[in-house]
Every structure is written in structure tokens, then in C-alpha cells.
C-alpha positions in Angstrom: 64.0 77.5 -8.7 67.1 79.3 -7.4 68.7 76.0 -6.2 68.3 74.7 -9.7 69.8 77.8 -11.3 72.8 77.7 -9.0 73.8 74.4 -10.6 73.7 75.8 -14.1 76.6 77.6 -15.7 74.9 80.3 -17.8 78.0 80.7 -20.0 78.1 76.9 -20.7 74.4 76.8 -21.4 74.7 79.8 -23.7 77.5 78.1 -25.6 75.1 75.2 -26.2 72.9 77.3 -28.4 73.9 75.5 -31.6 73.0 72.1 -30.0 69.6 73.3 -28.9 68.9 74.7 -32.4 69.7 71.3 -33.9 67.5 69.5 -31.5 64.7 71.9 -31.8 64.7 71.7 -35.6 64.8 67.9 -35.5 68.2 67.8 -37.4 69.8 66.0 -34.5 68.1 63.5 -32.2 71.1 61.9 -30.4 74.5 62.7 -28.9 76.1 61.0 -31.9 74.3 63.2 -34.4 75.2 66.3 -32.4 78.9 65.4 -32.6 78.6 64.7 -36.3 76.8 67.9 -37.2 78.8 70.3 -35.0 82.2 68.7 -35.3 82.7 69.2 -31.5 84.4 66.5 -29.4 82.3 64.0 -27.4 83.4 65.7 -24.1 82.4 69.2 -25.2 79.0 68.0 -26.5 78.4 66.1 -23.3 79.2 69.1 -21.1 77.0 71.5 -23.1 74.2 69.1 -23.5 74.2 68.4 -19.7 73.8 72.1 -19.1 70.7 72.2 -21.4 69.3 69.1 -19.6 69.9 70.6 -16.2 68.2 73.8 -17.3 65.1 71.8 -18.4 65.5 72.9 -22.0 66.2 69.4 -23.3 64.9 66.0 -22.3 66.5 62.6 -22.9 63.4 60.6 -23.8 62.7 57.0 -22.8 62.4 56.2 -26.5 65.6 55.0 -28.3 67.0 55.2 -31.7 68.7 52.2 -33.5 72.4 52.9 -33.7 73.9 49.6 -35.0 75.0 48.8 -31.5 73.6 49.7 -28.1 70.3 51.7 -28.6 70.8 55.5 -28.0 68.2 57.6 -26.2 66.4 60.3 -28.1 67.0 64.0 -27.4 63.9 66.2 -27.4 63.2 69.8 -26.9 61.2 70.4 -23.7 58.3 72.1 -25.4 56.9 73.4 -22.1 59.7 75.6 -20.9 58.2 78.6 -22.7 55.1 79.5 -24.6 54.2 81.3 -27.8 51.3 83.7 -28.4 49.6 83.6 -31.8 46.7 85.6 -33.2 44.6 85.1 -36.4 43.0 88.3 -37.6 39.9 87.8 -39.7 37.7 90.3 -41.4 35.4 90.5 -38.4 36.7 87.8 -35.9 39.9 87.7 -33.9 41.2 84.4 -32.6 44.0 84.4 -30.1 45.9 81.4 -28.6 48.7 80.5 -26.2 50.7 77.5 -27.5 53.6 75.2 -26.5 56.7 75.0 -28.7 55.3 72.0 -30.6 53.0 73.9 -31.2 49.9 72.7 -29.5 47.2 75.0 -28.2 47.0 75.5 -24.4 44.3 78.2 -24.3 42.3 80.2 -26.9 39.7 82.8 -27.3 37.7 84.6 -30.0 36.1 88.0 -30.1 34.6 90.4 -32.7 36.8 93.2 -34.2 36.3 96.0 -36.7 39.3 96.3 -39.0 38.0 99.7 -40.2 39.0 101.3 -36.9 42.7 101.0 -37.9 45.6 99.2 -36.2 45.8 100.5 -32.6 42.3 99.4 -31.4 42.6 95.9 -33.0 46.2 95.5 -31.7 45.2 96.6 -28.2 42.4 94.0 -28.3 45.1 91.4 -29.2 47.3 92.4 -26.3 44.3 92.3 -23.9 43.3 88.8 -25.1 46.8 87.5 -24.8 47.2 88.8 -21.2 43.8 87.3 -20.2 44.8 83.9 -21.7 48.2 83.9 -19.9 46.4 84.7 -16.6 43.9 81.9 -17.3 46.6 79.2 -17.6 48.9 80.7 -14.9 51.9 81.6 -17.1 53.8 84.8 -16.5 54.7 87.2 -19.3 58.3 86.2 -18.9 57.5 82.8 -20.3 56.5 84.2 -23.6 59.3 83.5 -26.2 57.6 84.9 -29.3 54.5 86.2 -30.9 53.0 85.4 -34.3 50.4 87.3 -36.2 48.3 86.0 -39.1 46.8 88.7 -41.3 44.3 88.5 -44.3 46.4 90.9 -46.4 49.7 91.2 -48.3 52.6 91.5 -45.8 56.1 92.8 -46.2 57.6 90.2 -43.9 61.0 91.9 -43.5 59.3 95.1 -42.3 56.4 93.4 -40.4 53.9 95.7 -42.1 50.8 95.4 -44.3 51.5 96.6 -47.9 49.2 97.3 -50.8 45.4 97.2 -51.3 43.5 94.8 -49.1 40.5 94.5 -46.8 42.8 96.0 -44.1 42.1 99.6 -45.1 44.3 102.0 -43.1 46.9 99.5 -42.1 49.4 100.2 -44.8 52.9 100.7 -43.5 51.9 100.7 -39.8 54.8 99.2 -37.8 52.8 96.3 -36.3 55.9 94.4 -35.1 57.3 97.3 -33.0 53.9 98.3 -31.6 53.1 94.7 -30.3 56.7 94.0 -29.4 57.0 97.0 -27.1 53.8 95.9 -25.2 54.4 92.2 -25.0 58.2 92.2 -24.4 58.9 89.4 -27.0 59.9 89.2 -30.6 57.0 89.5 -33.1 56.6 88.0 -36.5 53.8 89.1 -39.0 52.8 87.1 -42.0 49.9 86.7 -44.5 47.4 84.0 -43.9 48.2 81.9 -46.9 51.9 81.6 -46.2 51.1 80.5 -42.6 48.5 77.9 -43.7 51.2 76.6 -46.1 53.8 76.4 -43.3 51.4 74.6 -40.9 50.2 72.1 -43.5 53.7 71.4 -44.6 55.1 70.9 -41.0 52.2 68.9 -39.7 51.3 66.6 -42.6 54.0 66.7 -45.2 57.3 67.1 -43.3 59.2 64.9 -45.7 58.1 66.9 -48.8 60.6 69.6 -49.8 58.7 71.0 -52.9 55.0 71.8 -52.1 52.5 74.2 -53.4 49.5 75.2 -51.2 46.5 76.8 -52.8 43.9 78.6 -50.7 40.6 78.7 -52.5 38.1 80.6 -50.4 36.6 84.0 -50.6 39.9 85.0 -52.3 42.5 83.0 -54.1 46.2 82.7 -53.1 49.0 80.3 -52.7 52.1 79.5 -50.6 55.3 77.8 -51.7 57.6 75.4 -49.9 60.9 75.2 -51.8 63.7 73.0 -50.6 61.8 72.6 -47.3 61.5 76.3 -46.6 58.8 78.8 -47.0 59.5 80.8 -50.2 58.5 84.5 -50.1 60.3 86.0 -53.0 62.1 89.4 -53.0 59.3 91.4 -51.3 57.1 88.7 -49.8 54.7 88.7 -52.8 55.5 85.2 -54.1 52.5 83.0 -54.6 49.9 85.7 -55.5 48.2 83.5 -58.2 44.8 85.1 -57.5 45.8 88.2 -59.5 47.3 86.5 -62.5 45.2 87.6 -65.4 43.8 85.1 -67.9 42.9 86.3 -71.4 39.3 86.0 -72.5 36.4 87.9 -74.1 34.6 90.2 -71.6 37.0 89.6 -68.7 35.4 90.2 -65.3 36.4 93.1 -63.0 38.5 92.0 -60.0 38.4 93.5 -56.5 41.9 94.8 -57.2 40.7 96.9 -60.1 42.2 94.8 -62.9 40.3 92.7 -65.5 40.4 89.0 -65.8 42.2 88.0 -62.6 41.9 84.3 -61.5 40.1 85.7 -58.4 37.4 87.4 -60.5 36.7 84.0 -62.1 37.2 81.4 -59.4 37.1 83.0 -55.9 34.2 82.5 -53.6 33.1 86.1 -54.0 33.1 85.8 -57.8 31.1 82.6 -57.8 28.6 84.1 -55.3 28.3 87.2 -57.6 27.4 85.0 -60.6 24.9 82.9 -58.6 23.2 86.0 -57.3 22.7 87.2 -60.9 20.8 83.9 -61.4 18.6 84.6 -58.4 20.3 82.5 -55.7 21.1 83.7 -52.2 24.9 83.5 -52.2 27.4 86.0 -50.7 30.6 84.1 -49.9 32.5 80.8 -50.3 30.6 79.1 -47.5 27.3 79.8 -49.3 28.7 78.3 -52.4 29.8 75.1 -50.7 26.4 74.9 -48.9 24.6 75.1 -52.3 26.9 72.4 -53.7 26.1 70.1 -50.8 22.4 70.7 -51.6 23.2 69.4 -55.1 22.2 72.7 -56.8 23.2 72.2 -60.4 24.2 75.8 -61.0 26.5 75.8 -57.9 28.1 72.5 -58.9 28.8 73.8 -62.4 30.3 77.0 -61.1 32.6 75.1 -58.8 33.7 72.8 -61.6 34.5 75.8 -63.8 36.4 77.4 -60.9 38.4 74.2 -60.7 39.4 74.4 -64.3 40.4 78.1 -63.9 42.6 77.1 -61.0 43.9 74.2 -63.0 44.9 76.6 -65.8 47.0 78.8 -63.6 48.3 75.9 -61.5 49.6 74.2 -64.7 51.8 77.3 -65.2 53.0 77.2 -61.7 53.9 73.5 -62.0 56.0 74.3 -65.1 57.9 76.9 -63.1 58.3 75.2 -59.7 57.9 71.5 -60.3 56.3 70.7 -56.9 55.8 67.1 -55.8 52.6 67.8 -53.9 49.9 70.4 -54.5 47.5 70.9 -51.6 44.1 72.6 -52.1 42.7 74.3 -49.0 40.4 77.0 -48.1 36.6 77.0 -47.9 35.9 76.0 -51.5 38.0 72.9 -50.9 34.9 71.7 -49.0 33.4 71.1 -52.5 36.0 68.3 -52.7 36.2 66.6 -56.1 33.9 69.1 -57.8 36.8 71.5 -57.4 39.8 69.2 -57.4 38.9 67.3 -60.6 39.2 70.5 -62.7 42.6 71.3 -61.2 43.9 67.7 -61.9 42.5 67.7 -65.5 44.1 71.0 -66.6 47.4 70.3 -64.9 47.6 66.9 -66.6 46.7 68.4 -70.0 49.1 71.4 -69.9 52.1 70.2 -68.0 55.0 68.0 -69.2 54.9 64.3 -68.2 58.1 64.7 -66.3 56.5 67.3 -64.0 53.3 65.3 -63.4 54.3 61.6 -63.3 54.7 61.6 -59.5 52.7 64.8 -58.7 50.0 64.5 -56.1 47.1 66.9 -56.0 45.2 66.5 -52.7 42.8 68.3 -50.4 44.3 70.0 -47.4 44.4 68.0 -44.2 44.5 71.0 -41.9 41.4 72.3 -40.1 40.5 75.8 -39.3 43.5 76.2 -37.0 46.1 76.2 -39.9 46.6 79.9 -39.9 47.0 80.3 -36.2 49.2 77.3 -35.8 51.3 78.5 -38.7 51.7 81.9 -36.9 52.8 80.0 -33.8 55.2 77.8 -35.8 56.8 80.9 -37.5 57.3 82.5 -34.1 58.9 79.3 -32.8 61.2 79.0 -35.8 62.2 82.6 -35.4 63.2 82.5 -31.7 64.9 79.0 -32.0 67.0 79.8 -35.1 70.8 79.6 -34.4 71.4 83.3 -34.3 68.6 84.0 -31.8 68.5 80.9 -29.5 71.4 82.0 -27.3 69.3 84.9 -26.0 66.5 82.5 -25.3 68.7 80.2 -23.2 70.3 83.1 -21.2 66.9 84.6 -20.5 65.4 81.3 -19.4 68.3 80.3 -17.1 68.3 83.7 -15.4 64.5 83.4 -14.8 65.1 80.3 -12.8 66.9 82.4 -10.2 64.0 84.7 -9.7 
């Protein structure tokens, strides 16, 4: 390793940070594109790119790109030079992973947790699980470039803290980012689960779509927004909270948030289960609802269809404001498939202008149960490989080669 580092000019490699950021983001896949996007001379780009290749940060792939003349070799980020840690915190289950920079999962584990114990015990369990996974795959802590945390609660992304009422009682305003960062020695990002599902679904299955709305219909209701190709959070990170938009009606149901008539109180899994229990059926959550639908229980099918129309009513308003080109429906209730989606499509079609709906696609999510945790990994990757942070990653990695 030391022989290799002796051949690498750390300063030259660090100056190549803008090039590495362009390659990592996919905005430049060849030397010609690097020259075009940076405005640097061919000689300068070649020198800096060679430093990245020598350090093992970039590969020149065997695949080629058409260039109008001689085919040019593709430049790719070496997704194995570092790893990212990601954790998905559920109401009672914790899932932890180590991923590459694609991201793809290298190792994972699950264990039971109790959120009621407060942040330190749960966060210490996360640290312990991460350390065990790194040891399992033989990667040192120094290889960790970033950490992503997926939480089932409203999150102030800028502060890295839970904010407001949620199932994470006692977590409000706890500095999660600093607590984990000091113990793991890497940058930490914290985000709510719906935004991370949105990010993962967008990057993996809809990379060409710049205006996308993701709706999570599960035990609760929420949404994430991709605007101009980027995750849109709003001023305080509260964008997309459609579950607590209130719809007028007689005898509005009480929501978990304490308000009356919220979308959640009408269409979320917990609300549908509440209504079916009143009719004598054994239902407690969204999974129970989908199971009853799959058994063709008429009352369950009817309740899901009505939930689809409620979602369609609020989605139509969102379409009028955001004008997305794709709406993706995910979450457990999406397992009811067309029983849910048909109502969304119907109301959106009826209540939105033709210009907004003529090319609009409303589809079921393609992601599996890994969307949240892969979204957490992706957010951590995006954070450490952004232009203003990537120089530190390069310097740290090149210096590690000498150790």
C-alpha cells in the first residue's frame, strides 16, 4: 500500500475533487465531458484524472461511449474504495447495513429495539451492529465514508434531529448526528423514512424523471417530492406531509396527531384497521388489511377502495401545485394494488386539469423493503461526494494508503 501511495501526489489528487464529483454523480463519463464541464485544459484534466486512477478512486472501464470518432472509454467511480453505513429504525425492529458506493448491500443485520427507552440505548445498539458488520466483512472503521439513518418520524434535516409529535417519544431535539458522528468517526445524515424511500425509488427506477411524487400508504400516510431531479424538503423539512392535510366532512374522524379529519384518519392502515375492528374483524395494521383483501373480504376491499379515493382527493391538489410527471404509490397498502390505485387515478383524473394529467403516470412502487435503508445509504453517499466535501474524502483515502 505504501509503494502505491508514494506514486500519488496528494495535492494533485485533492485538486481533482471537482472531477471526481462529476464522475460520481454521472454528469461526466469521459475525459471529453470532464473538459467540457470544468473548462480545464486537456493536459490538466489528464494529470488530475491520472492521479484519481492511480489512487484507485476512478476506473477506466472496458465499455466505450460513442464519440463520433474513435470510441472513448467510460470513466466510473470505483465503488469499492470506501463503504457507507446505513440503518433503518422501525417501531420495534432495527435493520443495519454496510453498503458500497453504488449503493449495494455488503452485509446486514436485524435486531429488536425499544424506542421508548430514548435515543442513547438505540443509538448504541446501532453503533454495536455497525461495528459487528464491519468486522464480519473485514473492513476497518477508516473505510467508512459516511453514515445514513432512516427514521419513522418528522426530521429537521439541517439539524439532524427529530422534531414534533411522533412514535419516537423522547427523541425530540436530541442531537443524533453529533452523537453518532463522534462514535463512528464519519459524517452522519438523518432523514425521515418517506423522503429516503422517495430518493431510493427515484435513483434506482426513475433516474430520468425530474418531477416525481412518491406516496407512502402504510400504517401512516406521507409523501416525498423530487423537484428538478432533487429531493425537495421545504423550509424546515416538512414538505410532503400530506397525511395531515384535513378534508372537510360531517363527523370527521380523530387523527393520531390530535386533529380532526386528516387524510391519515381516513386512509392510513391504522384507520382502516380501526374501522374493520368495529365490524368485528381482527385487523390491527396495514399488513392485516392487505391480508384480508387478498382473502377477498368484501369489507376490506371496500375500505381500501375508499382509501384510494381519499388519497386521490389530496393527490389531485398536489398535482395542481407540483405538476409531477410520475406518481409512485408505495408502502404496505400498495400491496392491495389496483384496489388502491384505481381510486387515486379516478380522483386525479376528475379533479386535475388535462394539461397536468395528459402524460401523468400513476404506478405502484418498484422498490422492495430495502428502499428506506438504501435511500439512507444514497443520501450519505451524495453528502460525502458533493463538490464541497469530496476533497476531504480524497485526501483521507490517499493518506490511508500509506498506513
